[in-house]
Phi, psi and omega in degrees: 000134178299142176275096187299317183294318178298315181295324177295320181292318182285337173298319179296325178296313180299317179298321181292327177291317179296327184288345180292144186294334183259017183271006183312315183295345185251356187283329184229163177305143179295123179276070187293331177289313181298328181268359178072026179269071190292340179270357185304312181294337178283330182270317182254115188262346179231096183288138180198149177212163184294326178297320178294320177300314181295321178296319178293324176295316180295332181265010179057043179274350181253146176262336182207165183294330180297322179294321176296315181300321179299318179291320179296318178298322179300322179304309186280326176295324175301316180299317182286331179289318185281324185265150182291138178302134181097345178285164181299318181292320178299313181297322179295314178298319180295317181295322178292321180295316179295321178297315180296317181300321179296316180292321181290325178296320178295322177297318181296324181297334180255006178267207181290155183295326181296312182288326176299319179293322180297313181294318179298321179295317181295318185272346181282333181252205181294342183293351178291358183294081174056042169089001179238145182272186180300142180290149176270181185297320181294321179292323177294322179297315179297319178301314181296319179296317179293325179298325180286330187275332186290163181284173185298323180295317180291322177297320178298323177297318179300314180297320180297316179297316180295321179298326182276320189253336185206062186299338180294343180275358178254132180235133181291141176227159181289131180274148176257160186295331182258015182253112181267358181278161182306135181276054176224158179239138180272121176265098186298326181294341182262355182287130177295147187305314184294326178285322178303311184291327176298313181287328178299316177296320179297316181296318180296321178294320179295319179298316181295321181294320185265004178075017175076017181282145178287148177285155178286137182262000000 
């Protein structure tokens, strides 16, 4: 049975996000055709927007607040996946995601003990990384494959981000005379979840931009 009170509470959260003056990019589906963003469907695989979430709530399409939260996170994660880190749109998506997580955590604290424990567990560890938990083996495998395929500049960006945010995930390796790439190795198992997902989105965007071609060795 749907938890009516929880759904009513998270509806108010979604409505409050939509009511913000700067929420325009998230209120309706991204008009990627109209804006000429032809690579958008290749980079973003699950389209979602706050208007759609609210419509699904009104139509009783959700059984619990956690399902709503997953869709809301998708809205902002899509924004961060498609846009370059540090850009205005990326920063806007990140700020909205953090705002939503704060509001959702407060809702969980007053909900059932099971869900309250679940949210605390997710946010207490690495899973607090912007709404996504630790990657599974298949996701790590895909990450590793994409890491091998991107060009040298994109690989350098990955190394730079890890050096700044998660240096423990970088391991020194012996450089060869004909190797101009950074003489470090990325240990995917050591990357913190929030950094993993940030770089995962970056790699996918790079792959879509370059047509999935392998970098020259």
